[in-house]
N, C-alpha and C positions, 0 to 999 in steps of 0.2 A: 302639774299645777298651772293655773292660769296666771299670766303676768298682768295683774290688774290693780295692784295696790300702789298708790303714789304716796311717798313720804316726802316731806319737805323739811327744810333745814335751818338756815342760820338767822339769828337776830330776832328783834321784836316782831317783825312783820313776816317772818318766814311762814311757809305753807307746808302742810302735810295733809294727805288724804287717808281714807279709812277703808277697811274691808267691809264696812257696813253695806255698801252697794256693789261689792265685788260679785259680779254675776256674769255667767257665761253668755247670757242673752244680750249683754251690752256689746255693741259692734264697735271695736276700736278703730275701724277704718273710717268712721264718720269724720266729718270735716274738722272738728276741733278736738280730736283725740289722737293718741299715738300709742301703739303697743310697746314702744321703747322710748321712754321719755329721756331727756337730756340728763346725763349723769352729774351729780353734785356731791358735795362732801359732808353733808350733815351739819349739825351745829359745829361751829368752829372749835378746833382743839387748842387754840391759843389761850394764854392766861387771860382771865376775865379782868376787865378794866373798870367795871361798874357792877354794883350789887345785883342788878336785874338782868345781867347778861347770862346767856346760857352757853355751856360748853360741853364738849364730849363727843363730837363727831357723829357719824351715822347712827351708832347705837343709841346715843342720847336722843336723836330725832325719832328713832323707832319707839323707844320707851315712851316718849312724849305722845306720840301718835296713839299708842295703845291705851294710854291713860285717858286721852281725850275721847277715844272711841267709847270706852266704858262710861265716861261721863255723859256723852250724848245719848247713849242707849238707856241711861237711867232717867232721862228727862221725860216728863209727861207728854210732850209734844213730839217725841221721837218718830212715831209712826206717821204722823201728819207731815212732818218735815221730810222724811224719807220719800213719801209719795210725791210731795211737791217738787223736790229736787229731781226725782226720776222723770217727772212730767216735763220739766223745763229742759233737762238734759236731752231727752228724746226730741223735743221740739227744735232745739238749737244745734244738736249734734255735738254737744260738749260732754266730755267725760264727767259723770256725776261726782267722781272723786275730787276733781278739780274744784267744783262748786263748793263741796263741803270743806275742802281745804281752806278756801278763801273765807268762808263763814267762820271757821275756827280761828284763823289767825287774825282776822279783822276785828272780831268782837267776842271771841270765845263763846260762840253760839248765843250771843246776846247778853251774857252776864256782865259785860263791861258797860252796857248802855244805861243812860239815864233819860227817862221819858222817850226812849226809842233812839236816842242820839249818842254818838261817841265822837272821838276826834275833835275835842274842844267844841262840841256842839254843831259840827258841820257834817258829820257822816251819819247817815240814817240806816237803820236796820242791821241785820246780821252780816250783810256783805258791805256795809258802810258806803252807800252811794252818797257822794259828796254834793251837798246842796249848793255849793258855790259854783258848780258847773252843770248841775242837772236839776230839773224839777222832780223832786223825789216822789215816788208812788208809795203812798202810805195808807191807802184806804182799807187794805186787808191786813195791816200789821207788819211787824218787824221781820217776820219769817213767812209772810203770805206769798201766794203765787205771783201777785203783781210785783212785789219787791224782788223776788228771785228772777222773774223775767226781765225786769229793767236792768238789774245788775249783770245778768249773763249777756244781755244785749251789749252792754258796755264792754264786757270782757271780749266778746266776739269782735266788736269794732277794734279793740286794742290788738287782738291777734291779727286781724286783717291789715291794720295799719303797719304793724311790725313786719308782716309778710311782704308788704309792698315796699317798705323802706329797705329791707334786707332780703331782696328776692333771691339772692344766692345762698342763703342759709338753708341748712337741712330743716325738714319739717318740724322735727322735735325742738329745734332751737327757736323756730318761729313761734311755736306754742309757748315755750318757756319765756321768750321775750315778751309775748303778749300778756302773760300772767304778771310779769314784772311791771309792764306798762299800765296795767289796771291799777297798780298801786301808785306809781310815780310818774307816769306819762311816757308817751312814745318817744319824745325827743331825747330822753335820758337813756334809751336803749341803744347803745353804740356798738358794742362788740360782744361776741359770744363769751369771751373770757371774762368780760367785766360786768356781766349782768348781775351776778351775785353781789359784787362789791357795792354797787350803787343802790340796790333795792333792799338789801337784807332778805332777799327771796331766792331760794334755791329749791331744786326738785330732784328727787331720785326715785327710782322704781325698785320695789322688792317683790317677792313672791307672796301670793295669798291663795 
């Protein structure tokens, strides 16, 4: 089996990816991909302190990922989005699973958006580009090629910035830190051990 499926883990903004684009033609040696992503623990197993918190560890994360995969595949725009994500992934050298993971956790594939926006009216599109810091690209819609290109450029910039800040980190942690930074800023990525705590974002790899 190919080690291609990325699941992510804890909290409201956790990430997971899907077997939807799991394909041997994807080159995991590209700039912003890794055949072995940094290990994480899944949804936390600690007792819930709020009604919307998710618990249950790696299994819960995997179950959540499978459910979201099925939901995405049932959407009328599934084939269009798959093609768009693959195009951007190939252009930027980013694992398409990471792109879909962010789209899922940021907006549940657009279902949490109102008139294209989420995050109290500041985040645009499926990948929630924050209009307080960026001029959002919206001419082709919330899951259009322009939106995904802009968001993935921001992700690549985040990974590069974390790589520069933590030049001694292993490649997989630079990628993990960059994904976290996409959500809450490079300055908050301080230690490998603390990435999960600050961002509610963790990543783990399973077989597909």
